[in-house]
C-alpha positions in Angstrom: 40.5 87.1 199.7 42.2 83.8 199.2 44.9 82.5 201.4 48.5 81.4 200.9 47.2 77.9 201.5 45.1 78.0 198.3 48.3 78.1 196.1 50.1 75.2 197.8 50.0 71.5 197.7 47.8 70.4 200.6 49.3 69.2 203.8 47.5 67.4 206.5 47.1 69.2 209.8 46.0 72.5 208.5 44.1 74.9 210.7 40.5 73.7 210.3 39.2 73.9 213.9 35.8 75.3 214.6 36.0 79.0 215.5 32.7 79.3 217.3 34.2 79.9 220.7 37.2 82.0 219.6 40.7 81.0 218.8 43.3 83.0 220.6 41.8 84.1 223.9 41.6 87.8 222.9 40.1 90.3 220.6 41.8 89.0 217.5 43.7 91.5 215.5 43.5 95.3 215.4 43.0 98.0 212.8 45.1 99.3 210.1 46.1 97.9 206.7 49.5 96.3 206.5 51.5 96.7 203.4 55.1 95.8 202.9 57.4 93.0 202.3 61.1 92.1 202.6 61.4 91.7 198.8 63.0 94.1 196.4 59.8 96.1 196.4 59.7 96.6 200.1 59.0 100.0 201.5 58.6 101.7 204.8 54.8 102.0 204.8 54.4 104.4 207.6 57.0 106.8 206.2 56.8 109.2 203.3 58.8 109.7 200.1 61.0 112.6 199.4 58.9 114.7 196.9 57.2 112.3 194.5 60.0 109.8 194.4 59.4 106.7 196.4 62.0 105.6 198.9 62.5 102.0 198.0 64.1 99.7 200.5 65.7 96.6 199.4 65.9 93.6 201.6 69.6 94.2 202.5 68.9 97.8 203.2 65.9 97.2 205.4 67.3 94.3 207.4 70.9 93.4 207.8 71.6 89.7 207.7 68.2 89.1 206.2 69.3 86.1 204.1 70.7 84.2 207.0 68.8 81.1 208.0 67.4 80.8 211.5 66.1 77.2 211.3 63.8 77.9 208.4 63.1 81.6 209.1 64.8 84.7 207.7 64.8 86.4 211.2 65.6 85.0 214.6 62.8 84.4 217.1 64.7 86.8 219.4 64.7 89.6 216.8 61.8 91.6 218.2 62.4 95.4 217.8 65.6 94.7 215.9 64.3 96.2 212.7 63.1 99.7 213.3 61.1 100.2 210.0 57.4 100.7 210.3 56.2 97.3 209.2 58.4 95.3 211.5 57.8 97.6 214.5 54.1 97.2 213.9 54.3 93.4 213.8 56.4 93.3 217.0 54.0 95.7 218.8 50.9 93.7 217.7 52.6 90.5 218.7 52.7 91.5 222.4 49.3 93.3 222.6 46.5 91.1 223.9 48.9 88.1 224.4 49.8 88.1 220.7 46.2 87.7 219.4 46.4 90.9 217.2 49.2 89.5 215.0 48.3 85.8 215.4 44.8 86.3 213.9 46.2 88.3 211.0 48.8 85.6 210.3 46.2 82.9 210.4 43.9 84.8 208.1 46.7 85.3 205.6 47.8 81.7 205.8 44.4 79.9 205.8 41.8 82.5 204.8 39.9 82.0 208.0 38.6 85.2 209.7 38.8 85.4 213.5 35.5 85.0 215.5 33.4 88.0 216.1 33.9 90.1 219.2 30.6 89.0 220.7 31.6 85.4 220.4 34.9 86.0 221.9 33.5 88.1 224.8 31.1 85.2 225.5 33.8 82.5 225.2 36.6 84.2 227.1 34.6 86.4 229.5 31.0 85.4 229.6 31.4 81.6 230.3 34.2 82.0 232.8 32.2 84.6 234.7 29.1 82.3 234.7 31.1 79.4 236.1 32.7 81.7 238.7 29.4 83.2 239.6 27.9 79.7 240.0 30.7 78.9 242.4 29.9 82.0 244.5 26.2 81.3 244.4 26.8 77.7 245.6 29.1 78.9 248.4 26.5 81.4 249.7 23.3 79.5 249.2 23.9 75.8 249.7 23.4 75.0 253.4 24.9 71.5 253.5 28.7 71.9 254.2 29.7 68.8 252.3 27.6 69.6 249.2 28.7 73.2 249.4 32.4 72.3 249.4 32.0 69.7 246.5 30.1 72.2 244.3 32.6 75.0 244.9 35.6 72.7 244.2 33.8 71.4 241.1 33.0 74.8 239.7 36.6 76.1 240.4 38.0 73.0 238.7 35.7 73.6 235.7 36.9 77.2 235.6 40.5 76.2 235.6 40.1 73.4 233.0 38.1 75.8 230.7 40.9 78.3 230.9 43.5 75.7 230.1 41.5 74.3 227.2 41.1 77.7 225.6 44.8 78.4 225.9 45.6 75.0 224.4 43.2 75.5 221.5 44.7 78.9 220.7 48.2 77.5 220.9 47.3 74.6 218.6 46.0 77.0 216.0 49.1 79.1 216.1 51.3 75.9 215.7 49.3 75.0 212.6 50.0 78.5 211.2 53.7 78.0 211.8 53.7 74.6 210.1 51.7 76.0 207.1 54.1 78.9 206.8 57.1 76.5 206.7 55.3 74.4 204.2 54.8 77.5 202.0 58.5 78.4 202.2 59.4 74.9 201.4 57.2 75.0 198.3 58.6 78.4 197.4 62.1 77.0 197.1 61.1 75.0 194.1 58.9 77.5 192.4 60.8 80.8 192.8 59.0 84.0 193.7 55.7 83.1 195.3 52.5 84.1 193.6 49.1 83.1 194.8 46.6 81.4 192.5 43.0 81.2 193.5 42.3 77.5 193.6 38.9 76.4 195.0 39.8 73.6 197.4 38.0 72.7 200.6 39.7 71.9 203.8 38.4 68.4 203.6 40.2 67.9 200.3 43.3 69.4 201.7 43.5 66.9 204.4 42.9 63.7 202.4 45.7 61.3 201.5 48.6 62.9 203.3 50.6 61.8 206.2 51.7 64.1 209.0 55.2 62.6 209.0 55.7 62.8 205.3 58.6 65.1 204.4 58.6 66.6 207.9 62.3 66.9 208.0 62.3 68.7 204.6 59.5 71.2 204.9 60.3 72.1 208.5 63.7 73.3 207.3 65.5 72.8 210.5 62.6 73.3 212.9 62.0 70.4 215.2 58.6 69.4 216.5 59.8 70.7 219.9 60.6 74.1 218.3 57.1 74.3 216.8 55.6 73.3 220.1 57.6 75.6 222.4 57.3 78.6 220.1 53.6 78.8 221.0 53.5 77.3 224.5 52.2 79.1 227.5 55.6 78.5 229.1 58.4 76.8 227.2 62.1 76.8 226.2 63.1 77.4 222.6 66.6 76.5 221.5 68.7 79.6 220.6 68.7 79.9 216.8 71.6 82.5 216.6 75.2 81.5 216.2 77.6 81.6 219.0 79.5 84.5 217.5 76.4 86.5 216.7 76.8 90.3 216.8 74.8 93.2 215.5 76.1 94.6 212.2 78.3 97.7 212.6 76.0 100.0 210.6 72.8 98.5 211.9 70.3 100.8 213.5 70.1 99.8 217.2 67.2 101.4 219.1 66.6 101.5 222.8 64.0 98.7 222.6 66.5 96.6 220.6 69.1 96.8 223.3 66.6 96.3 226.1 65.0 93.2 224.6 68.4 91.7 223.7 69.5 92.2 227.3 66.3 90.6 228.4 66.6 87.5 226.2 70.2 87.0 227.2 69.2 87.2 230.8 66.5 84.6 230.3 68.9 81.6 230.0 70.0 82.4 226.3 73.7 82.7 227.2 73.8 80.2 230.0 71.6 77.3 228.8 71.3 78.1 225.1 67.5 78.3 225.4 65.0 81.2 225.1 62.3 81.2 227.7 59.0 81.5 225.9 55.8 82.9 227.3 52.4 83.1 225.5 54.2 82.8 222.1 54.9 86.5 221.7 58.2 86.0 219.9 57.0 83.2 217.7 54.0 85.2 216.5 56.3 88.1 215.6 58.7 85.9 213.8 55.9 84.4 211.7 54.5 87.8 211.0 57.9 89.0 209.7 58.2 85.9 207.5 54.7 86.2 206.0 55.8 89.6 204.6 58.2 87.7 202.3 55.4 85.5 200.8 52.9 88.1 199.8 52.8 91.0 197.4 52.2 94.4 198.9 48.7 94.7 197.6 47.7 91.4 199.2 48.3 92.6 202.7 46.3 95.8 202.7 43.7 94.6 205.2 42.4 95.8 208.5 43.1 93.7 211.6 39.8 93.0 213.4 37.5 92.8 210.4 40.2 91.8 207.9 38.5 94.2 205.5 40.5 95.1 202.4 41.7 98.7 202.6 40.4 99.6 199.1 36.8 98.8 200.1 36.6 102.1 202.1 39.5 104.3 201.2 38.4 105.5 197.7 35.4 107.3 199.4 37.8 108.9 201.9 40.2 110.0 199.1 37.3 111.4 197.0 35.9 113.4 200.0 39.4 114.8 200.9 40.1 116.1 197.4 36.6 117.2 196.4 36.3 121.0 195.7 33.0 121.4 197.4 31.1 119.7 200.2 31.6 115.9 200.1 28.7 114.0 198.6 28.8 111.2 201.0 28.0 111.4 204.8 31.1 111.0 207.0 29.7 107.8 208.6 29.4 106.1 205.2 33.1 106.7 204.6 34.1 104.8 207.7 35.7 101.3 207.6 33.8 98.4 209.1 36.0 98.5 212.2 35.3 102.2 212.8 31.5 101.8 212.3 31.6 98.7 214.6 33.5 100.7 217.2 31.2 103.7 217.3 28.0 101.6 217.3 29.2 99.4 220.1 30.3 102.4 222.1 26.8 103.9 221.9 25.3 100.5 222.9 27.7 100.3 225.9 26.7 103.9 226.8 23.0 102.9 226.7 23.6 99.8 228.8 25.5 101.8 231.4 22.6 104.3 231.5 20.2 101.5 232.2 22.5 100.2 234.9 22.7 103.6 236.6 18.9 103.8 236.6 18.7 100.5 238.5 21.2 101.6 241.1 18.7 101.8 243.9 16.9 98.5 243.1 20.2 96.6 242.7 21.9 98.4 245.6 25.0 99.6 243.8 26.7 103.0 243.9 26.8 103.8 240.1 23.9 106.1 239.9 22.7 108.6 237.3 25.0 111.3 238.6 28.0 108.9 238.3 26.8 108.1 234.8 26.9 111.8 233.9 30.5 112.0 235.0 31.2 108.8 233.0 29.8 110.5 229.8 31.6 113.7 230.5 34.9 111.8 230.6 34.4 110.8 227.0 33.0 114.2 226.0 36.1 115.9 227.4 38.4 113.8 225.3 36.2 114.2 222.2 36.1 118.0 222.6 39.8 118.2 222.8 40.2 115.9 219.8 37.7 118.0 217.8 39.6 121.2 218.5 42.8 119.6 217.2 41.0 118.0 214.2 39.1 121.1 212.9 42.2 122.7 211.5 43.3 119.5 209.8 40.1 118.0 208.3 41.9 117.5 204.9 45.1 116.1 206.4 43.6 113.1 208.2 40.3 111.3 208.0 37.7 110.6 210.8 38.2 106.9 210.2 41.9 107.2 211.1 41.1 109.3 214.2 38.7 106.6 215.4 41.4 103.9 215.0 44.1 105.9 216.6 41.9 106.9 219.5 40.9 103.2 220.0 44.5 102.2 219.9 45.3 104.5 222.7 42.3 103.6 224.7 42.6 99.8 224.4 46.1 98.8 223.3 48.4 101.4 224.8 46.6 101.2 228.2 46.7 97.4 228.3 50.4 97.4 227.4 51.1 100.0 230.0 49.3 98.0 232.7 51.3 94.9 231.7 54.7 96.6 231.8 53.9 98.6 234.9 52.9 95.5 236.8 56.3 93.9 235.9 58.5 96.9 236.6 56.4 97.9 239.6 56.9 94.4 241.1 60.7 94.8 240.7 60.7 98.2 242.3 58.5 97.0 245.2 60.7 94.0 245.8 63.7 96.3 245.8 62.1 98.7 248.3 61.1 95.8 250.4 64.7 94.6 250.7 65.8 98.2 251.5 63.1 98.6 254.2 64.0 95.2 255.7 67.7 96.2 255.9 66.9 99.6 257.4 64.7 98.1 260.1 61.4 100.0 259.6 59.5 100.3 262.9 55.8 101.3 262.9 54.4 102.8 266.1 50.7 102.7 267.0 48.8 105.6 268.4 49.1 104.1 271.9 52.9 104.3 271.7 53.6 100.6 271.2 55.5 99.3 268.2 53.6 97.2 265.7 56.8 95.5 264.7 59.6 94.0 266.6 63.1 95.3 266.3 64.1 91.9 265.1 62.5 92.7 261.7 65.8 94.3 260.9 68.2 91.8 259.2 71.0 93.3 261.3 69.5 92.3 264.7 70.2 88.6 264.4 67.5 87.6 266.9 64.8 85.1 266.3 61.5 86.3 267.5 57.9 86.1 266.3 56.7 88.7 263.8 53.6 90.2 265.4 52.7 92.7 262.7 49.6 91.0 261.3 47.4 93.5 259.5 50.3 95.9 258.6 50.4 96.3 254.9 53.1 97.4 252.5 51.8 101.0 252.4 52.1 101.3 256.2 55.8 100.3 256.0 56.3 102.6 253.1 54.9 105.5 255.0 57.1 104.8 258.0 60.1 104.4 255.7 59.4 107.6 253.9 59.1 109.5 257.2 62.5 108.2 258.5 64.4 108.2 255.2 63.4 111.3 253.1 66.4 111.2 250.8 66.0 107.6 249.8 62.3 108.0 249.4 62.8 111.0 247.1 65.0 108.8 244.9 62.2 106.2 245.0 59.6 108.8 243.9 62.0 109.9 241.1 62.4 106.4 239.8 58.6 105.7 239.9 57.9 109.0 238.2 60.4 108.8 235.4 60.6 105.0 234.8 57.4 103.4 236.1 55.1 106.1 234.9 56.7 108.4 232.3 58.9 106.0 230.3 56.5 103.1 230.2 53.5 105.2 229.3 55.2 107.2 226.6 56.7 104.1 225.0 53.3 102.4 225.1 51.7 105.4 223.5 54.3 105.3 220.7 53.5 101.6 220.3 49.8 102.5 220.0 50.6 104.9 217.2 52.8 102.3 215.5 50.2 99.6 215.7 47.8 101.5 213.4 48.5 101.5 209.7 46.0 103.6 207.8 45.9 104.4 204.1 45.9 108.1 204.9 49.7 107.6 205.4 50.3 105.5 202.3 52.1 106.7 199.2 50.5 106.9 195.8 52.3 103.8 194.6 51.1 101.7 197.6 47.5 102.8 197.0 47.6 102.1 193.3 49.2 98.6 194.0 46.3 97.8 196.4 43.8 99.1 193.8 45.3 96.9 191.1 45.2 93.9 193.4 41.4 94.5 193.9 40.9 94.9 190.2 42.5 91.6 189.6 39.9 90.1 191.9 37.2 91.7 189.7 36.4 94.6 192.0 35.9 98.0 190.3 36.5 101.3 192.2 34.7 104.6 191.9 38.1 106.4 192.0 40.4 105.5 189.1 43.3 107.8 189.8 45.1 108.6 193.1 47.4 111.3 191.6 47.1 113.6 194.7 47.8 110.9 197.3 51.4 112.1 197.7 50.6 115.2 199.7 52.9 118.0 200.9 55.3 117.4 203.8 53.4 119.9 205.9 50.2 118.0 205.4 51.8 114.7 206.3 53.4 116.2 209.4 50.0 117.5 210.5 48.5 114.1 210.0 51.2 112.5 212.2 50.7 115.0 215.0 46.9 114.7 215.0 47.1 110.9 215.0 49.6 110.8 217.9 47.5 113.3 219.9 44.5 111.0 219.2 46.4 108.1 220.7 47.3 110.2 223.7 43.7 111.3 224.2 42.5 107.7 224.0 45.1 106.7 226.6 44.2 109.6 228.9 40.4 108.9 228.5 40.9 105.3 229.7 43.2 106.4 232.5 40.7 109.1 233.6 38.0 106.4 233.9 40.4 104.3 236.2 41.2 107.3 238.4 37.6 108.5 238.7 35.7 105.2 239.2 38.3 103.1 240.9 40.5 105.5 242.9 37.5 107.9 243.3 35.6 105.2 245.1 32.3 106.2 243.4 32.1 109.5 245.4 30.6 112.1 243.2 32.6 115.0 244.6 35.8 113.1 244.2 34.9 112.1 240.6 34.1 115.6 239.5 37.3 117.0 241.1 39.5 114.3 239.4 37.9 114.9 236.0 38.3 118.7 236.3 41.9 118.4 237.5 42.9 116.0 234.8 41.1 118.1 232.2 43.1 121.2 233.2 46.4 119.2 233.0 46.3 117.2 229.7 49.7 115.7 230.1 49.3 112.8 227.7 48.1 114.7 224.7 50.9 117.3 225.1 53.5 114.6 225.5 52.2 112.8 222.4 52.4 116.0 220.4 56.0 116.4 221.6 56.7 112.8 220.4 55.3 113.7 217.0 58.2 116.2 216.5 60.7 113.3 216.6 58.5 111.1 214.5 58.3 113.7 211.8 62.1 114.2 211.9 62.6 110.5 211.4 59.9 109.8 208.8 59.7 113.0 206.9 63.0 114.8 207.3 64.9 111.4 207.2 67.2 112.4 210.1 69.3 109.2 210.7 70.2 110.2 214.2 66.5 110.2 215.3 65.5 106.8 216.7 63.1 105.7 219.4 65.2 107.0 222.2 65.3 110.6 220.8 61.6 110.5 219.9 60.3 109.6 223.4 63.1 111.3 225.5 61.6 114.9 225.6 58.1 113.5 226.3 59.6 111.3 229.1 61.3 114.3 230.7 58.2 116.4 230.5 55.9 113.7 231.8 58.4 112.6 234.5 59.0 116.1 235.8 55.2 116.7 236.1 54.6 113.4 238.0 57.6 113.9 240.2 56.6 117.4 241.2 53.1 116.3 242.2 54.2 113.3 244.2 57.1 115.0 245.9 55.2 118.0 247.0 52.4 115.7 248.3 55.1 113.8 250.3 56.5 117.0 251.8 53.0 118.2 252.8 52.1 115.0 254.5 55.4 113.9 256.0 55.5 113.9 259.8 58.2 116.1 261.4 58.9 118.1 258.3 58.4 121.4 260.1 56.0 122.6 257.4 53.4 124.7 259.3 51.2 125.6 256.4 50.2 122.6 254.3 48.1 124.9 252.0 51.3 126.8 251.1 52.9 123.6 249.9 49.8 122.6 247.9 49.8 126.1 246.3 53.5 125.8 245.5 52.8 122.3 244.0 50.1 123.8 241.8 52.3 126.6 240.6 55.2 124.2 239.7 52.8 121.9 237.9 51.4 124.7 235.8 54.9 126.0 235.0 56.0 122.5 233.9 52.8 122.2 231.8 53.4 125.6 230.1 57.0 124.7 229.5 56.0 121.6 227.6 53.5 123.5 225.5 56.0 126.2 224.7 58.6 123.6 223.8 56.2 121.9 221.4 55.1 125.1 219.7 58.7 126.3 219.3 59.9 123.0 217.8 56.7 122.6 215.7 57.2 126.1 214.2 60.8 125.3 213.3 59.8 122.0 211.8 57.0 123.5 209.7 59.6 125.9 208.2 61.9 123.0 207.4 59.0 121.0 205.8 57.9 124.0 203.8 61.5 124.3 202.4 61.4 120.6 201.6 58.1 121.1 199.7 59.6 123.9 197.7 62.7 122.0 196.9 61.0 118.8 195.9 58.9 120.4 193.2 56.7 117.3 193.3 53.2 116.9 191.8 51.6 116.7 195.2 48.2 117.8 196.4 47.6 121.4 197.5 47.0 120.3 201.1 49.3 122.2 203.4 
């Protein structure tokens, strides 16, 4: 695949850096094939057409105010989650995952044709080398007897560690800035040539860089962007001048989602209204802005590529299509029908399993606690998730491919969990600071077993006395336990907020983002697949499948594919979460590990909540209900998830609170289990009731459309 750069006059300063040590400080992009553009042929590529008629979205329909200029870009740098269509939501989600590496690598590949480094290289560059340097510092601190040499070596290794980290961040930022400059150069060239079409010119990077001055036509091709804008858009911390007008307001008929309002409030709070500057961190917004812009320069068939491997979609999808619509048993083995990413994922998972097995066998010799029995629990954690996924998939083998399941499961396991940890750290810090202020005002007093107070009464802000704070060794949890014992009502509110906001809301939104970040050809329309096939044929590639007449499946089949894919994301998320609860919170005690795994297997909250979300996604994407947006999609799942978490934590608080006059703790625990089971069953009943109604509506839509769809139901 050639890049945009091949079709443009060369400009000095292109991205030609060596990629041997990785470029962005992360895993590069992720899976799925993008297809879509803001041109007149743009479509919602994760939605489905009504019958056999494609729902075409013009630029004005897809994005209000699209033609406005934001210093060289069609969208503002603060427009993340403003456009709720599938393509733009996917770009915004990938721009925040892994510090923006997912989208940045894809943008760089489309602009320059350079693939990101392999995962092994990136692991070595961004994990291996830092760990080696840090390990040498620890080794020197423990084994060097001379105090002066010991101190010098430790400081030297720590300084090298910090400088290496800074150098990798600067290298990744430099590459992203070159992508931004190349993108503006492409737009500048497009102005004089009309609709952009790539031609496959064979020009080397060295030829591109000869005979051109960096300063030549900067003011023209940057189209309003200053060098400071280009720099700050991809700085670790920077300030980007607001590119919206003073009287900016959302269009009256514009679809405003919960994330749109939340992000707009966040950007305005970060100095946008006061100082006229956006606070930038890690280049999230800049990467998303560039990703949206690149959609305007490429034809749909040119962006059907996977993320990590950058593999064209049509290299592997014809085999999947042929197997799905074959009358008998598929001729090819299921593994041969997988994309490069899915094969790579499965093979590396097996290798990791083997390495963990060897590590467990060496537990006695290396004196660590992860033994063979712990390894068995580790394997059973994955087996439990795979069994659940297999039971869901067996009834829908024709609706969704194994390749898609691998990608959705990996999205939940890797992307949704990392996003959840990131947002929970931020929101959790705010909640803890708020509780710290409340505890300080209320004057929490912790009493030791000998009857003496561990804190002075002057810790209360209302005492007004200056005394020394002699509560060394008392941590936040001790104060929280004392506060919970003395203020049950306030602590109940705290549990409610943490259950519904910190846990349920963040995790359900992150699971939805994990679903959005995957774009698989199973969900594409016939027109999109045929466009991608024609693009490959223009490159001289012939396909075994010449017709995709049954790509537009029935609405019931598409709805089943959405549900199974979202359940796969939920299972990936819960599998990773189970590993954390078992091997971090379980503290490597076998009995605790088995109990946690069993308990979390009997209460599969995340898969059920994901299935509940799929009801709303089907309403929006299949039934075309304009009232259903992100808030209505995740709200039922948040209520279900929040009620479950709140009941568990609140009953545990009641059972362990001092002076609560509860004589039988076992009675409280039994009541907690009963309530948890009732909440779980209510969620399951809600899903089956709504799913049955939705299947009836989709069947009616299939009958009314009279489309030439496949027979998959």
